[in-house]
C-alpha positions in Angstrom: -3.0 -20.1 -3.6 -6.2 -19.8 -5.6 -6.0 -19.4 -9.4 -5.6 -15.7 -10.4 -7.3 -14.7 -13.6 -7.6 -11.5 -15.6 -10.8 -9.5 -15.3 -13.6 -10.3 -17.8 -14.0 -6.7 -18.8 -10.8 -5.0 -20.2 -10.0 -1.6 -21.6 -9.3 -1.4 -25.3 -5.7 -0.3 -24.9 -3.1 1.1 -22.5 -0.3 3.6 -22.9 2.0 5.1 -20.3 1.5 8.8 -19.7 4.4 11.0 -20.8 5.6 11.4 -17.2 5.4 7.7 -16.5 7.1 6.9 -19.8 10.1 8.9 -18.8 10.2 7.0 -15.5 9.8 3.6 -17.3 12.6 4.3 -19.7 14.9 5.3 -16.8 14.2 1.9 -15.1 14.9 0.0 -18.3 18.2 1.9 -18.8 19.4 0.6 -15.4 20.0 -2.9 -17.0 22.6 -3.9 -19.5 21.6 -4.9 -23.0 19.8 -8.2 -23.1 18.8 -7.9 -19.4 15.9 -5.5 -19.7 13.5 -8.2 -18.6 14.8 -7.5 -15.1 12.6 -4.3 -15.1 9.4 -6.3 -15.4 8.1 -5.9 -11.9 8.8 -2.1 -11.6 7.1 -1.5 -15.0 4.0 -3.6 -14.0 3.8 -1.8 -10.7 3.9 1.6 -12.4 1.3 0.5 -14.9 -1.0 -0.6 -12.1 -0.6 2.7 -10.2 -1.4 4.6 -13.4 -4.5 2.5 -14.0 -6.3 3.1 -10.7 -4.4 0.4 -8.9 -5.3 -2.6 -11.1 -3.5 -4.2 -13.9 -5.4 -4.7 -17.2 -4.4 -7.1 -20.0 -3.4 -4.3 -22.4 -0.9 -3.0 -19.8 0.7 -6.4 -19.5 0.9 -6.5 -23.2 2.5 -3.1 -23.3 5.1 -4.0 -20.7 5.9 -7.2 -22.7 6.4 -5.1 -25.9 8.6 -2.6 -24.2 10.8 -5.3 -22.7 10.8 -7.5 -25.7 9.4 -10.4 -23.7 6.8 -13.0 -24.6 3.4 -12.0 -23.3 3.0 -15.2 -21.4 6.2 -14.5 -19.4 4.9 -11.2 -18.2 1.5 -12.7 -17.6 3.2 -15.3 -15.4 4.7 -12.5 -13.2 1.4 -10.5 -13.0 -0.6 -13.6 -12.0 2.0 -15.0 -9.5 2.5 -11.9 -7.3 -0.6 -10.9 -5.3 0.7 -7.3 -5.2 -0.8 -7.0 -8.7 -4.5 -6.5 -8.8 -6.1 -8.1 -11.8 -9.5 -6.6 -11.5 -10.8 -3.1 -10.6 -10.3 -2.1 -6.9 -11.8 1.4 -6.8 -10.1 4.8 -6.1 -8.9 3.5 -2.7 -7.7 -0.1 -2.4 -7.7 -1.0 1.3 -5.5 -3.9 2.5 -6.5 -4.7 6.1 -4.1 -6.6 8.2 -5.8 -9.4 10.1 -2.7 -11.1 11.5 -2.4 -11.8 15.3 -1.1 -8.4 16.6 -3.7 -6.5 14.6 -6.5 -9.0 15.6 -5.6 -8.7 19.2 -5.8 -4.9 19.0 -9.2 -4.7 17.3 -8.9 -5.5 13.6 -12.3 -7.3 13.8 -13.8 -3.8 14.5 -12.1 -2.5 11.3 -13.3 -5.4 9.3 -16.9 -4.8 10.5 -16.7 -1.2 9.3 -15.5 -2.4 5.9 -18.2 -5.0 5.6 -20.9 -2.5 6.5 -19.6 0.4 4.4 -18.1 -1.4 1.4 -19.4 -4.9 1.3 -17.6 -8.2 0.9 -13.9 -8.5 0.0 -12.8 -7.7 -3.6 -16.1 -5.9 -4.4 -15.9 -2.3 -5.3 -18.3 0.0 -3.4 -21.3 1.4 -5.2 -19.7 4.8 -5.4 -16.5 3.4 -6.9 -14.4 4.7 -4.0 -13.4 1.6 -2.1 -12.5 -2.0 -2.3 -10.8 -4.1 0.5 -9.0 -7.3 1.1 -7.8 -8.9 4.3 -4.0 -9.6 4.1 -1.2 -11.0 6.2 1.2 -9.0 8.2 2.2 -5.6 6.7 4.9 -5.0 9.3 3.4 -2.2 11.4 2.6 -4.4 14.4 3.6 -1.8 17.0 0.9 0.5 15.8 -1.8 -2.1 15.3 -4.5 -2.3 14.1 -3.6 -0.8 10.7 -4.4 -0.8 7.0 -2.6 0.0 3.8 -4.6 2.2 1.4 -3.0 2.5 -2.0 0.6 3.3 -1.2 0.2 4.5 2.4 -0.1 3.1 5.9 -2.8 4.2 8.4 -2.1 3.0 12.0 -3.6 3.0 15.5 -7.1 2.6 14.1 -10.4 2.3 15.9 -13.8 1.9 14.5 -14.4 5.6 15.1 -11.3 7.1 13.6 -11.4 4.7 10.7 -14.9 5.8 9.8 -13.6 9.4 9.8 -10.7 8.4 7.6 -13.0 6.8 5.0 -15.3 9.8 5.1 -12.4 12.2 4.5 -11.0 10.1 1.6 -14.4 9.8 -0.1 -15.0 13.6 0.3 -11.5 14.4 -1.1 -10.4 16.1 2.2 -6.8 15.9 3.3 -5.9 12.9 5.5 -3.0 12.2 7.9 -0.8 9.3 6.9 0.5 7.1 9.7 -0.8 7.0 13.3 -4.4 8.2 13.6 -3.9 9.0 17.3 -0.9 11.3 17.1 1.6 8.7 18.2 5.2 9.5 17.1 6.5 6.7 14.9 6.4 3.5 17.1 6.9 5.2 20.5 4.7 3.9 23.4 1.1 5.2 23.1 1.4 7.1 26.4 4.8 8.6 25.6 8.3 7.5 26.4 8.8 5.5 29.7 12.5 4.8 29.4 15.7 6.3 28.0 14.3 9.7 29.0 17.6 11.1 30.2 21.3 10.6 29.6 24.6 11.3 31.2 27.1 13.4 29.2 30.8 13.3 29.2 30.9 15.8 32.0 28.8 13.5 34.2 25.8 15.8 34.2 22.4 14.4 33.3 19.9 15.9 30.9 16.8 15.1 28.7 17.3 12.4 26.1 16.6 14.9 23.3 19.3 17.3 24.5 22.7 17.4 22.8 25.8 17.1 25.0 28.3 19.9 24.8 32.0 19.4 24.2 
């Protein structure tokens, strides 16, 4: 793993919003006295979400203060876990899966779109909207290729529908989370091919979606 360092340019300070402060205090309250440090990862994650999906030094210091932890201990957590972004990532942080299932299903086409529209990895686009990173498996292999953007998965991608997705995000238009082809969860792309019928207790068959009657 490469050395992870804090960004050179940092904000002057960080405070949780009133809504997030309520959430943070609820997380801390889950742990008995003397064990509040156990809340360090949830607090860092909430701070990152509040700060446009990257974690500045003042936020790490604030979490250390709230949990009565040495700053270096919290910094160790923030720099160890790659889920924490230590530099700006734009409004939409795109994690593109490049592991074998996604690669076989066309992730190279998705990467080409990102390189053309955004630039190299870890660089924020000129309009401040996008930053991307190639990552290992995100666990949606059935609907490959896919990306995670901020908190959400977008699956069954092609160069064409991915371009549309980026256009809609940049323009502030509503987008559909999940499959971009209308697939239901992880069913076969062409629809169900098995378990399409059942036999009830009375011996009669019916569609799989039907409910047997007593």
